[in-house]
N, C-alpha and C positions, 0 to 999 in steps of 0.2 A: 504493499500500500504505499502511496506516495502523499497522502494528505493527511495533516497531522493537527492535533489542538496543542497549543503551547501552555503548559501548567505554571501556578505561580511561582515554582522555581526555578524557570527556565528550561526545563525539560518536556520533551515531547511524547505525547502518545497517539497512535493511528486512531482516525476518527472512526473505527469500527473495530470492535474486540470480538472476541469468540467465548461465549458462555459455555460451561461445564457442567451445569445443574444436571444430574445424573440420570433423571427419570426418563429422558428421553432416548438414552443410548442403550443398545443392546450391548456394543460393544465400545468401551469408553475410549482405550486407547486406540483403537481403529479411527475411531470419530475424529479424536484430536490430530492424529498422522494425516487424516484426510484434510483437516482444517489447514495443517501447516503448507501443505501440498498445493491447497487453494491460494496461500498467500497470507494468511491469518499470522500476524506474530504478536499480538496482545491476548492473553488468555485469563480469563476470571474464573478462580475456584476459590474455596472456602473450606475450612475444617469440616463444616457440617456437610457438604457435598458429597464426600467419599470418591473426589475425583483428584485430588492432589498427587497420589500415586501413581496413577495412569496418565497424567500430564507429564509428572516429572520423567516416567519412563518413555512415553512418545517424544518428549524433547531430545533425550539420550539417543534414542534410536533415529531420529530424524536426521542426525549428523550436523545439524544448525549450531552453531556456535552460542553459547549460552548467554552473551551478550547481544545478540540479534533478536531475542524472544524477551518479552515482557510478561513477568508473571505476578499477578495481583491475587492475594489469598487474605481471609478474614478468620479471625479469632471469635469464637460462638460465645453466647452470654454466659455460660458456664466457664468460660476461660478467663472472665475478666478479673481485674485487681492484679497487683504486680507480681506476685509470685505465680499466679496462674498465667499470665500472659507470657513470660518468660518460658514456661514449660510448653505452651503451646505453641510459640515459635519453633522451639527446638525440634518439636514433633514435625511441624509443618515443613520445616528443613529439611528432616530425615525423609518424609514421605516424597517430597518433591525432588530428591538428590539435587540440592544445591546447597551452597553456603551464603545465599542473600537471597532476599526477596525484594522485588523491585517496588511494589507498593503493598503495604500491610495496612490491614482495615480492621474497624471493630464491627462487627456484624449489624448488631442492633444496639440502641443507646440504653435500654433498659430491660428490666423482666417486668412482665404484667402486672400492675396493682403494686410495683414497688414505691413505697414514699418518696415523695420529691427530693428530700434530701439525701436520701439514700443512693439514688441513681446518678444524680449531680456529682457526688463524691467520688463514686466507683468509677464512673466515666473519667473523671480527672485523675485518679490514680493510675488506671489503666494506661490512659494518654502518655502520662509522665512516663512509665514503664517502657512505653513504644518509644517515646523520644530518644530514651537511652540506647535503645535497640539500633536506632539510627548512628548515634554516636559511636558504637561498637561495631559499625560496617556491616551488621545483619539484615539490615532494611535499607532500603535507599530514599523512600519517601513514605508518607503515610496518608491514610485516607479513612473515610466513615462510609458506612452503608445504613440506609433508613433512618438518617437523623434529620428531622424536620427543624425548621428555625429556630425553637427555643432549645432544642437539644445541640445543635452545632453553635450557637451563641455562647452556651456554657464551655466548649471547648475552645472556642477563638478567644474567649476572655481570660482563659488560664493556660493558653500554650506557648511553648519557645518555638516549636517547630508547628506551623501551620499546615493543615490537611490539604492536600492537592485536589482531591476530589470528594464527591459525596453521592453514593449510588442509592438513587431511589428506583420505585416502580414508576416508569414514565411511559406512557403511550397516548395515542388518541383515547379519548374516553376517561382518561386518568392523568393528566396533564401536570397536576400538582402546580398551579402557576405560582403559588405565592412561595412554595419551597423552592423552587427554580430560581424565581428572582432574588431570593435571599443570599443562595448560593452565589449567583452573578455578582451580587452587588458586594459581597465578600472576597471576591476572586478565587471562588471554590468552584471546580469544573463539575457540573451535574451530569451524572451517568445515568443511563437507564438500563435497569434490568427489568425484564419481561416486556420489552419494546414492542412486542408481537401479542402481548395480552395472555400470557402463560395461562393455562388451565380453562381459559374461555375462549378457544378457537372460533367456535362456531359462531358466537356472538359476534366476533371480528369479520368473520367470512362474510356473513350475513348482513351486517351493517350498511344500509341503504346508501348513508353518505359515503363510506369507503368503496363500495361496489361502484357507485357513480364515478369517483375520483378516478379509481384503477382503469375504469374503462376512457376517462377524458384523456390520461396520460399514457395509455397503453401500457401500464406496469401491472404488476401484481399488488393485491392488498398489502402484503407484508413489504413491499418495496415503498409504497406510498407511506405507510407507518415510519420507515426508517427515514425517507427522506425528510419527514415531517420533524423529526428530532433534530436530524443535521442542521437543518434550517434556524433551528431554535437555539443552536448553539450546544447541543446536547450531544454525549458521546454514547451509542446504542451499543449494548453487548449480545447480540442476538444468538439463539442456539439455532442448530440444525443437524439433523442426523444424516442428510443425503449430501453427495457431492454438488447435485444441482442446486439446492437450496441453499448450501454455503456460497457458491459463485453467485446465485442471484441476490443474496445479501449485501455483496460486496459491490452489485452494479447498480449504484443508486448515484453517481455523478456526474452522470450526463443529462440530466432532467431537474427542473426546478419547479417547485407549488408555487402557485401565485399567491400574492399577500393575503387575497381573500380566502384561498381556500386553506392557508395556514391559520387564518383567522377562525375560519368555520370548524375546523379541527381542533383547535384550542377550546371551543365553546361547546363541544360534544356533549352530550347527556352522558352520565358517567356509565361506561361499558368496560367489560371484560378487566374489572378490578379483580384481583386474585383474593382480596378479603383479608389481608393484614395487615396490621397496622403498628407501630411502634409503641404507641400508649395504649392499647387496647388487645390485640390479636397478634401474638408472636406465634410463630411455628414452633412444634415440639423439635428437639433434638433427636435425630435417630439414634437408635441405639445399635452401635457396632464396635465391639470391642478393641478389634484390631485397627479401626481408623481413631479412635480415641487414644 
């Protein structure tokens, strides 16, 4: 990929990444090897996803130099706190077969129902530990996931190293305009997980607005979704299990949605929302002793 976003530390990220959440893949390693062959060089994973091991193995087997690939991973809510975070990092490094992480993130800002003062203090404690990981050279830069403005503000007011990205569920029908605007106002790149509406595919495919726009531009609904995010200055990390879809998700730089169409998509009624919210509904951690 030749197109990049420039982060607040001056480093660059490809404008489209590859998501590795494992529910879509029968063979995680093969899917990642296919993605590498298609040209993806930025990969998103997490301790929760159970894809750190196949990602690390695929990168090794691909023959691509480590410094040509960007790895982003996350610690889970039960790995927060200084001691837990250090232990979580070492496990992720081991699973990924690498000695550094390009972007290390907190996956969620709080546990459901945790008192405000507890989650704020725990977030800061965890962030300070992550900053030390950067100073030790085990992490290159830091990020957040599912942090809304009131969560992000807590970090920004107490950090020495600023987060470079904040990963949120973002797509037409759930564009979280206030959260995106807050990220941009504070020079934090918004990143879109579930940019195609994970878990609600039929709602996207059957949406009259998206169907009309796909026909108008001669593109797939998925490509319209990705183009919408790019024009709003958001980095999407779509998943794909087939090579055809991997290539199609990258083929979104030779057309442009009109301003009116971007506005219409920004104002769509809520559609294809996964149903998870950092203050109310957080997914359970999968129980896999080998992964933990």
